[in-house]
C-alpha positions, 0 to 999 in steps of 0.5 A, a space after each residue: 258727960 259720960 254715959 254709962 255703956 247700958 246707954 250706948 247698948 240701947 242706943 245701939 240696939 234701938 238703932 238696931 231694930 230701927 234700921 229694918 225694914 219690917 218696924 213691928 216684926 219682932 227680933 230674938 234677943 239673941 241677935 240684936 246682941 249680936 248685931 250690935 255685938 253686946 253681952 246678951 244676959 247684960 242686953 236683957 237687963 237693958 232692954 228691960 228697963 226699955 220696955 218699962 219706960 215704953 220705949 220696945 215691947 216684947 213679946 212671947 210664944 212664935 214669934 217671941 224677940 223684941 220690938 219698938 213700942 214706938 215710931 223710932 222719929 217719935 224715941 229720942 237719946 233724952 228718952 233712951 238716957 232716962 229710961 236707962 240711966 235716969 233724969 239726975 245723970 243730965 241735971 246736975 246743976 244742985 251738985 255743981 252749986 254745992 260744989 263749985 257755987 251759986 255763978 256757976 252755976 247758973 252757966 251750968 244749968 244752961 250748959 244742960 239745958 242746951 246738952 237736954 235739948 240736943 238729946 230730945 231733938 236727936 231722934 233713934 230713926 235719925 241716928 239708924 239713917 246715918 251711913 257707915 259703920 252702924 254697930 260695929 265695935 264695942 261700947 
């Protein structure tokens, strides 16, 4: 499975927010983009999708920016992929069935479910707590 650059930036942006000491304090989009080395205009569109999915919330006024709308322990990679790319990205069994035939489609469906299970079990909080350089480099 290959994920779009938007999904990579979404995960990195959320990890950036989750790694901050004050989770509820909004962070300027410019600061997030700079912190994860992402184009700000592109990140703006990604964060609109994350806001529409209830993963982040936006703040206006003097303390404007973005903050996590949910505890990072309750935001899974699956949630982020669905918010940025849609559920069809993870479930392509019908496409495989049409191309490869019925028997292989059943095996592929099992594989998809295992991948989806792992993505549901992996949270933004877990990723934020991993050691090492989290934000450097391009997606």
